[in-house]
C-alpha positions as CSV (number, residue, x, y, z in Angstrom):
1,X,-86.1,125.0,-9.2
2,X,-85.9,128.3,-11.6
3,X,-82.3,128.8,-12.7
4,X,-80.2,132.2,-11.9
5,X,-79.9,135.2,-14.1
6,X,-76.2,134.9,-15.9
7,X,-74.1,138.1,-16.7
8,X,-74.9,140.7,-19.3
9,X,-72.4,139.2,-22.0
10,X,-73.4,135.9,-21.8
11,X,-76.9,136.7,-21.9
12,X,-76.5,138.8,-24.7
13,X,-74.8,135.5,-26.5
14,X,-77.1,133.7,-25.1
15,X,-80.0,135.2,-26.6
16,X,-79.7,135.4,-29.5
17,X,-78.5,131.8,-29.4
18,X,-82.2,131.7,-27.7
19,X,-84.0,133.3,-30.2
20,X,-82.4,131.1,-33.6
21,X,-83.3,128.1,-30.9
22,X,-86.9,129.6,-30.8
23,X,-87.3,130.2,-34.8
24,X,-86.2,126.5,-35.2
25,X,-88.6,124.7,-32.7
26,X,-91.2,126.7,-34.1
27,X,-92.3,124.0,-36.4
28,X,-91.2,121.5,-33.9
29,X,-94.4,123.1,-31.8
30,X,-96.5,123.5,-34.7
31,X,-96.0,119.3,-35.1
32,X,-96.9,118.9,-31.2
33,X,-99.8,120.7,-31.5
34,X,-100.9,118.6,-34.3
35,X,-100.3,115.5,-32.6
36,X,-101.5,116.9,-29.7
37,X,-104.6,117.6,-31.6
38,X,-104.7,114.3,-32.8
39,X,-104.5,112.6,-29.7
40,X,-107.2,114.4,-28.4
41,X,-109.1,113.5,-31.3
42,X,-108.1,109.6,-31.0
43,X,-108.9,109.6,-27.5
44,X,-112.3,112.3,-27.8
45,X,-113.3,108.8,-30.2
46,X,-112.0,106.6,-27.5
47,X,-113.9,108.3,-25.0
48,X,-117.0,108.5,-27.9
49,X,-117.1,104.6,-28.3
50,X,-116.1,104.2,-24.6
51,X,-119.8,106.2,-23.8
52,X,-121.5,104.1,-26.2
53,X,-119.3,100.9,-25.1
54,X,-120.7,101.9,-21.3
55,X,-124.3,102.7,-22.9
56,X,-124.6,99.6,-23.9
57,X,-123.3,97.9,-20.8
58,X,-125.7,99.7,-18.9
59,X,-128.2,99.1,-21.2
60,X,-127.0,95.2,-21.0
61,X,-126.7,95.1,-17.7
62,X,-130.2,96.9,-17.4
63,X,-131.7,93.7,-19.2
64,X,-129.6,91.1,-17.0
65,X,-130.6,93.1,-14.1
66,X,-134.6,92.9,-15.2
67,X,-134.0,89.7,-16.4
68,X,-132.3,88.1,-13.2
69,X,-135.4,89.1,-11.3
70,X,-137.8,87.8,-13.6
71,X,-135.8,84.5,-12.9
72,X,-135.6,85.4,-8.9
73,X,-140.0,86.1,-9.6
74,X,-139.9,83.1,-11.2
75,X,-137.8,81.4,-8.9
76,X,-139.8,82.4,-6.0
77,X,-143.1,81.5,-7.7
78,X,-141.8,78.1,-8.7
79,X,-139.9,77.3,-5.1
80,X,-143.6,78.4,-3.6
81,X,-145.6,76.0,-5.5
82,X,-142.9,73.5,-5.2
83,X,-143.4,73.9,-1.5
84,X,-147.2,74.1,-2.0
85,X,-147.2,70.9,-4.2
86,X,-144.4,69.1,-1.9
87,X,-147.3,69.7,1.3
88,X,-150.1,68.5,-0.7
89,X,-148.1,64.9,-1.6
90,X,-146.2,65.0,1.7
91,X,-150.3,65.5,3.3
92,X,-151.4,62.5,0.9
93,X,-148.1,60.6,2.1
94,X,-149.5,61.0,5.3
95,X,-152.8,60.0,4.6
96,X,-151.4,57.3,2.8
97,X,-149.2,55.9,5.9
98,X,-152.5,56.4,7.9
99,X,-153.9,54.0,5.6
100,X,-151.5,51.8,4.8
101,X,-151.3,51.2,8.5
102,X,-155.4,50.8,8.6
103,X,-154.9,48.5,5.8
104,X,-152.4,46.3,7.6
105,X,-154.7,46.0,10.7
106,X,-157.3,45.7,8.8
107,X,-155.3,42.5,7.4
108,X,-153.7,41.6,10.3
109,X,-158.1,40.7,11.5
110,X,-159.5,39.4,8.1
111,X,-156.2,37.0,8.3
112,X,-156.8,35.8,12.0
113,X,-160.5,36.0,11.0
114,X,-160.0,33.7,7.6
115,X,-157.8,31.3,9.8
116,X,-160.2,30.9,12.4
117,X,-163.3,30.7,9.7
118,X,-161.1,27.8,8.2
119,X,-160.0,25.6,11.4
120,X,-164.1,25.9,12.1
121,X,-164.5,24.7,8.4
122,X,-161.6,22.4,8.8
123,X,-163.4,21.0,12.0
124,X,-167.0,20.8,11.2
125,X,-166.2,19.1,8.2
126,X,-163.5,16.9,9.8
127,X,-166.5,16.1,12.3
128,X,-168.8,15.6,9.5
129,X,-166.4,13.1,8.0
130,X,-166.0,11.2,11.1
131,X,-169.9,10.7,11.2
132,X,-170.1,9.6,7.7
133,X,-167.0,7.5,8.3
134,X,-168.8,5.8,11.1
135,X,-172.0,5.3,9.3
136,X,-169.8,3.7,6.3
137,X,-168.3,1.1,8.7
138,X,-171.4,0.4,10.4
139,X,-173.0,0.3,6.6
140,X,-170.4,-1.4,5.4
141,X,-170.4,-4.0,8.8
142,X,-174.4,-4.5,7.9
143,X,-173.7,-5.0,4.0
144,X,-170.6,-7.6,5.3
145,X,-173.2,-9.6,7.4
146,X,-176.0,-9.4,4.7
147,X,-173.2,-11.0,1.7
148,X,-172.5,-13.0,4.6
149,X,-176.4,-14.4,4.8
150,X,-176.5,-13.7,1.1
151,X,-173.7,-16.3,0.4
152,X,-174.9,-18.7,2.7
153,X,-178.3,-17.6,1.1
154,X,-176.5,-19.0,-2.1
155,X,-174.7,-21.8,-0.9
156,X,-178.4,-23.1,0.5
157,X,-179.1,-22.3,-3.0
158,X,-176.6,-24.5,-4.5
159,X,-176.7,-27.5,-1.7
160,X,-180.6,-27.3,-2.0
161,X,-180.5,-29.4,-5.0
162,X,-178.5,-32.2,-3.3
163,X,-180.1,-31.8,-0.3
164,X,-183.2,-32.1,-1.9
165,X,-181.4,-34.7,-3.6
166,X,-179.8,-36.9,-0.2
167,X,-183.8,-36.7,1.4
168,X,-184.6,-38.1,-1.7
169,X,-182.0,-40.9,-1.5
170,X,-183.0,-40.8,2.3
171,X,-186.6,-41.4,1.6
172,X,-185.6,-44.3,-0.6
173,X,-182.9,-45.8,1.5
174,X,-185.7,-46.0,4.6
175,X,-188.6,-46.9,2.1
176,X,-185.9,-49.8,1.4
177,X,-184.5,-50.3,4.9
178,X,-188.5,-50.0,6.2
179,X,-188.8,-53.3,2.9
180,X,-185.8,-54.7,4.2
181,X,-187.0,-54.7,7.8
182,X,-190.8,-55.7,6.9
183,X,-188.6,-59.0,5.3
184,X,-186.1,-59.3,7.8
185,X,-189.4,-59.1,10.3
186,X,-191.5,-61.3,7.8
187,X,-188.1,-63.8,7.8
188,X,-188.1,-63.4,11.4
189,X,-191.6,-64.1,11.8
190,X,-191.3,-67.3,9.7
191,X,-188.2,-68.8,11.3
192,X,-190.2,-67.9,15.2
193,X,-193.0,-69.3,13.7
194,X,-191.0,-72.3,12.3
195,X,-188.5,-72.7,15.4
196,X,-191.8,-72.3,17.3
197,X,-193.4,-75.8,15.1
198,X,-189.6,-77.2,15.2
199,X,-189.7,-76.8,19.1
200,X,-193.1,-77.7,19.6
201,X,-192.0,-80.7,17.1
202,X,-188.9,-81.0,19.2
203,X,-191.0,-81.2,21.9
204,X,-193.8,-83.3,21.0
205,X,-190.9,-85.5,19.9
206,X,-189.2,-85.0,23.4
207,X,-191.9,-85.4,25.0
208,X,-192.5,-88.1,22.7
209,X,-189.2,-89.7,23.8
210,X,-189.7,-89.1,27.4
211,X,-193.3,-90.2,27.4
212,X,-192.1,-93.4,26.0
213,X,-188.5,-93.5,28.0
214,X,-190.8,-92.1,31.2
215,X,-193.2,-95.2,30.5
216,X,-190.2,-97.2,29.6
217,X,-188.4,-96.5,33.2
218,X,-192.0,-96.5,34.6
219,X,-192.3,-100.1,33.6
220,X,-188.5,-100.6,35.2
221,X,-188.7,-98.3,38.1
222,X,-192.3,-97.4,38.7
223,X,-191.0,-94.8,42.0
224,X,-188.6,-92.8,40.6
225,X,-189.8,-92.8,37.3
226,X,-193.0,-91.4,37.8
227,X,-190.9,-88.6,39.9
228,X,-188.1,-88.1,37.2
229,X,-191.2,-87.4,34.6
230,X,-192.8,-84.9,36.8
231,X,-189.7,-83.0,37.3
232,X,-189.0,-83.4,33.3
233,X,-192.7,-82.1,32.9
234,X,-192.1,-79.1,35.4
235,X,-188.9,-78.2,33.7
236,X,-190.8,-78.3,30.3
237,X,-193.8,-76.4,30.9
238,X,-191.1,-73.6,32.6
239,X,-189.2,-74.1,29.3
240,X,-192.2,-73.5,26.9
241,X,-193.1,-70.8,28.9
242,X,-190.2,-69.0,28.8
243,X,-189.9,-69.7,25.5
244,X,-193.4,-68.5,25.0
245,X,-192.6,-65.1,26.9
246,X,-189.4,-64.4,25.0
247,X,-191.4,-64.4,21.6
248,X,-193.8,-62.2,22.7
249,X,-191.2,-59.7,24.4
250,X,-189.9,-60.3,20.8
251,X,-192.7,-59.8,19.0
252,X,-193.7,-56.7,21.1
253,X,-190.0,-55.3,20.8
254,X,-190.6,-56.2,17.0
255,X,-193.5,-54.0,17.0
256,X,-191.9,-51.3,19.0
257,X,-189.2,-50.8,16.8
258,X,-191.1,-51.0,13.0
259,X,-193.5,-48.2,15.1
260,X,-190.4,-46.2,16.0
261,X,-188.9,-47.0,12.8
262,X,-192.2,-45.5,10.8
263,X,-192.3,-42.3,13.7
264,X,-189.0,-41.7,13.2
265,X,-188.8,-41.3,9.3
266,X,-192.6,-39.6,9.5
267,X,-190.3,-37.4,12.5
268,X,-187.0,-37.2,10.3
269,X,-189.2,-36.1,7.2
270,X,-191.3,-33.7,9.2
271,X,-188.2,-32.1,10.7
272,X,-186.9,-32.1,6.7
273,X,-190.4,-30.3,5.5
274,X,-190.4,-27.8,9.2
275,X,-186.5,-27.3,8.2
276,X,-186.7,-26.6,4.3
277,X,-190.0,-24.3,4.7
278,X,-187.9,-22.7,7.6
279,X,-185.3,-21.7,5.5
280,X,-187.3,-21.1,2.1
281,X,-188.8,-18.4,4.5
282,X,-185.5,-17.1,6.1
283,X,-184.6,-17.1,2.1
284,X,-186.9,-15.3,1.2
285,X,-187.0,-12.9,4.5
286,X,-183.2,-12.1,4.0
287,X,-184.1,-11.5,0.3
288,X,-186.5,-9.3,1.3
289,X,-184.4,-7.4,4.1
290,X,-181.5,-7.7,1.5
291,X,-183.5,-5.5,-1.2
292,X,-184.8,-3.4,1.8
293,X,-181.4,-2.8,3.1
294,X,-179.6,-2.5,-0.7
295,X,-182.3,0.2,-1.0
296,X,-181.8,1.7,2.0
297,X,-178.4,1.8,1.3
298,X,-178.7,3.0,-2.0
299,X,-180.7,6.1,-0.9
300,X,-178.4,6.6,2.2
301,X,-175.3,6.3,0.0
302,X,-177.7,8.7,-2.8
303,X,-178.0,11.3,-0.1
304,X,-175.1,10.8,1.4
305,X,-173.3,11.1,-2.3
306,X,-175.6,14.6,-2.4
307,X,-174.6,16.6,0.7
308,X,-170.6,15.4,0.3
309,X,-171.5,17.2,-3.3
310,X,-173.2,20.0,-1.7
311,X,-171.0,20.2,0.8
312,X,-167.8,19.9,-1.5
313,X,-169.9,22.5,-3.9
314,X,-170.5,24.9,-0.3
315,X,-166.4,24.5,0.8
316,X,-165.4,24.9,-2.8
317,X,-167.3,27.6,-3.2
318,X,-166.1,29.4,0.3
319,X,-162.5,28.3,-0.8
320,X,-162.9,30.3,-3.7
321,X,-164.2,33.1,-1.7
322,X,-161.5,32.5,0.6
323,X,-158.7,32.9,-2.3
324,X,-160.6,35.6,-4.0
325,X,-160.2,37.9,-0.7
326,X,-156.4,36.0,-0.2
327,X,-155.4,37.4,-3.4
328,X,-157.0,40.7,-3.0
329,X,-155.2,40.8,0.3
330,X,-152.1,39.7,-1.6
331,X,-152.5,43.0,-4.1
332,X,-152.8,45.6,-1.0
333,X,-150.1,43.8,0.7
334,X,-148.0,44.3,-2.4
335,X,-149.6,47.5,-2.9
336,X,-148.6,48.0,0.0
337,X,-145.0,46.9,0.1
338,X,-144.4,49.2,-2.7
339,X,-145.6,52.2,-1.3
340,X,-143.1,51.0,1.4
341,X,-140.7,50.9,-1.0
342,X,-141.1,54.0,-2.1
343,X,-141.1,55.4,0.8
344,X,-138.3,53.9,2.0
345,X,-136.2,55.0,-1.4
346,X,-137.6,58.6,-0.7
347,X,-136.4,58.3,3.0
348,X,-133.1,57.6,1.2
349,X,-132.8,60.3,-1.4
350,X,-133.8,62.5,1.7
351,X,-131.0,61.3,3.7
352,X,-128.6,61.9,0.7
353,X,-129.8,65.3,0.1
354,X,-129.4,65.6,4.4
355,X,-125.7,64.6,3.5
356,X,-124.9,66.4,0.3
357,X,-126.6,69.6,2.4
358,X,-124.2,69.4,5.5
359,X,-121.8,68.7,3.2
360,X,-122.2,72.0,1.1
361,X,-122.7,73.8,4.4
362,X,-119.4,72.3,5.7
363,X,-117.4,73.0,2.3
364,X,-119.0,76.3,2.6
365,X,-118.1,76.8,6.5
366,X,-114.6,76.4,5.2
367,X,-114.6,78.4,1.9
368,X,-116.3,81.0,4.2
369,X,-113.2,80.9,6.3
370,X,-110.2,81.0,3.7
371,X,-112.6,83.8,2.7
372,X,-111.9,85.4,5.6
373,X,-108.6,84.5,5.9
374,X,-107.5,86.1,2.5
375,X,-109.0,89.6,3.1
376,X,-107.6,89.3,6.5
377,X,-104.1,88.8,5.1
378,X,-104.9,91.8,2.2
379,X,-105.8,93.9,5.1
380,X,-102.7,93.3,6.7
381,X,-100.7,93.3,3.5
382,X,-102.3,97.0,3.0
383,X,-101.7,97.8,6.4
384,X,-97.7,97.2,5.8
385,X,-97.7,98.8,2.9
386,X,-99.3,101.7,4.3
387,X,-102.5,102.2,2.5
388,X,-104.5,101.6,5.3
389,X,-104.7,100.8,8.8
390,X,-104.1,97.8,10.5
391,X,-107.2,95.7,11.1
392,X,-108.1,93.6,14.3
393,X,-105.9,90.7,15.5
394,X,-108.7,87.8,14.2
395,X,-108.3,84.1,15.1
396,X,-109.1,81.4,12.5
397,X,-109.3,78.4,15.0
398,X,-111.2,77.2,17.8
399,X,-109.7,79.2,20.3
400,X,-111.7,79.4,24.1
401,X,-110.5,82.2,25.1
402,X,-110.3,84.7,21.5
403,X,-112.3,87.7,21.7
404,X,-112.3,88.1,18.0
405,X,-112.3,84.7,15.9
406,X,-114.5,83.8,12.7
407,X,-116.7,80.9,14.6
408,X,-118.0,84.2,16.8
409,X,-119.7,85.0,13.2
410,X,-120.5,81.5,12.2
411,X,-122.2,81.6,16.0
412,X,-124.1,85.1,15.3
413,X,-125.1,83.9,12.0
414,X,-127.1,81.0,13.7
415,X,-128.9,83.0,16.1
416,X,-132.6,83.9,15.1
417,X,-132.8,87.3,15.6
418,X,-132.2,88.6,12.0
419,X,-135.4,87.6,10.6
420,X,-137.9,89.9,9.6
421,X,-140.6,88.5,10.1
422,X,-142.0,84.8,11.7
423,X,-143.4,84.2,7.3
424,X,-139.6,83.4,7.0
425,X,-138.5,81.8,3.3
426,X,-135.1,79.5,3.1
427,X,-133.7,81.3,0.4
428,X,-133.2,84.1,2.9
429,X,-130.9,82.4,6.3
430,X,-127.8,81.5,6.6
431,X,-125.8,78.8,5.9
432,X,-125.6,78.1,9.5
433,X,-128.9,78.7,9.8
434,X,-129.5,76.4,7.0
435,X,-127.6,74.2,8.3
436,X,-129.0,74.4,12.0
437,X,-132.7,73.4,10.1
438,X,-131.4,70.4,8.4
439,X,-129.7,69.2,11.7
440,X,-133.3,69.5,13.7
441,X,-135.5,68.1,11.0
442,X,-132.8,65.0,10.5
443,X,-133.0,64.8,13.9
444,X,-136.6,64.9,14.8
445,X,-136.9,62.8,11.2
446,X,-135.1,59.6,13.1
447,X,-136.4,60.3,16.4
448,X,-133.7,61.8,18.0
449,X,-133.3,63.9,20.8
450,X,-130.2,65.3,22.2
451,X,-128.9,67.9,24.4
452,X,-127.5,69.7,22.1
453,X,-130.5,70.4,19.7
454,X,-132.4,71.2,22.9
455,X,-130.9,73.8,24.6
456,X,-130.2,75.5,20.6
457,X,-132.9,77.9,19.8
458,X,-134.8,76.4,17.7
459,X,-136.3,78.2,14.0
460,X,-140.2,79.6,14.1
461,X,-143.0,77.2,13.8
462,X,-143.5,78.9,10.3
463,X,-140.7,78.0,8.8
464,X,-140.9,74.5,10.2
465,X,-144.2,73.7,8.5
466,X,-142.6,75.5,5.3
467,X,-139.2,73.2,5.2
468,X,-141.0,70.1,6.6
469,X,-143.3,69.6,3.3
470,X,-140.4,70.0,1.6
471,X,-139.1,66.2,2.7
472,X,-140.7,64.2,0.3
473,X,-139.0,65.5,-2.7
474,X,-135.5,66.7,-1.6
475,X,-134.8,67.6,-4.9
476,X,-137.1,70.8,-4.9
477,X,-135.5,72.1,-2.4
478,X,-132.8,74.8,-3.5
479,X,-130.4,76.8,-1.1
480,X,-130.4,80.3,-2.9
481,X,-128.4,83.9,-1.7
482,X,-125.2,85.0,-2.5
483,X,-123.2,82.1,-1.9
484,X,-124.7,80.6,-5.8
485,X,-122.8,83.5,-8.1
486,X,-121.4,81.5,-10.3
487,X,-122.0,77.5,-12.0
488,X,-118.5,76.8,-11.4
489,X,-118.7,77.3,-7.5
490,X,-122.0,75.4,-7.8
491,X,-120.2,72.7,-10.4
492,X,-117.4,72.4,-6.9
493,X,-120.2,72.1,-3.9
494,X,-122.1,69.8,-6.1
495,X,-118.7,67.6,-6.6
496,X,-117.1,68.0,-2.8
497,X,-121.0,67.1,-2.1
498,X,-120.9,63.9,-3.7
499,X,-117.6,63.3,-2.8
500,X,-119.0,63.5,0.8
501,X,-122.0,61.5,0.3
502,X,-120.2,58.7,-1.3
503,X,-118.2,58.1,1.9
504,X,-121.2,58.6,4.4
505,X,-123.5,56.2,2.7
506,X,-123.2,52.7,4.6
507,X,-123.7,55.0,7.7
508,X,-127.0,53.8,9.9
509,X,-129.8,56.0,11.1
510,X,-128.8,55.3,14.5
511,X,-125.2,57.0,13.7
512,X,-125.9,59.4,11.6
513,X,-126.5,62.4,13.8
514,X,-123.5,61.7,16.0
515,X,-121.3,61.9,12.6
516,X,-123.3,64.9,11.5
517,X,-122.5,66.5,15.4
518,X,-118.8,65.8,14.9
């Protein structure tokens, strides 16, 4: 405030003092002016330096903006090329899967056909083998029979000399027996003649004696003697007739025996000759039959061997062909298995990518909630200090009757009404829309149909096509937007995603969607 004027005397005294003070403070003022000039020059230099640095920073900012724009365009082009490439690869994978399915069906058909052909070939050759075995058994039995007959013939050949020797011995014996028989017959005839002569002599002597005796008795007893002589004479005549008949009978028997012996000898010799000739004819016939059978057997065996070799070669060629076909099918199956393993690995990588993306969404969901809470607290602090008005009351938990909640913003961010056109890039979506797309893709990939996915609005069809092409190679799919600003945030997100994915790797496909919904 301005001070009041003092009295005159005091004022005069004070005026003198002021004049003296002014005279004394003038050098100080000059020093202050010089100091102010120096400060002004210093601040002017600082201003120039600041202007220069501002211009440099502006130029650097423009360069960085241009570089950022170029990188963004390059990233957009690379993402577009990647999406096209992934779409092409996905289409190629689908074609390969269809081809794999067709090859599997063809392989099954070929296997069944090969099995049927193998069974038919085995049955045919088993039938042929059985027929050949039956023929072989038949030929073996015939050959064994021929061998038996041949052994019989060989034994006959071996016994032929003995039989001939026996025959000659038998002839000699018959000759000796015939000679002995003749000698015996002659001896018996001589004996019979001698005996006849003796009997005749004895009869004559006896007749003579009887006659003499009769004569004597006749002399003694003429009547009785006559009767006895007559009786004796009758008896002697009967005995003589009997003896004559016996001699005739013996002669006839001897003659019959001689004739029978001769006929028997001749018949036996003739039978021996016939048997020998028959045996010789049979031996020659059997030898010829054996030669014919041996030749036929050799021809049959050569033909069977040739047929067996031909059938074996045909079977070997067929077996080699089947083995080549089987090896080709095995190679195709190994290639199919390798493709299936690659597809499973890609699916595993895709699931890991989905888990990482969902974990990333959960992480940024929490980051957004924390940032919103910090912003709300800052506004409350500013309002408490009088710098700003108090904000509306906001809740950061899931309260059912809250009118201003963070989760309401998240639900609004999930809506598809903010899309500019039907052609949407994934970098233009919010984190909630990205999370919805990932859940929808994951559910469709697993073949799941849930009520909440069916009730929620789906993204545009063109976005389905563009994002579905990224499934084959998930490492090419990147989230772009304002959230990725610093490498530190990206590193934190990746670490958080790795921790979350590491804890979820034991999930099965059936529980994946339920766990994600929780």
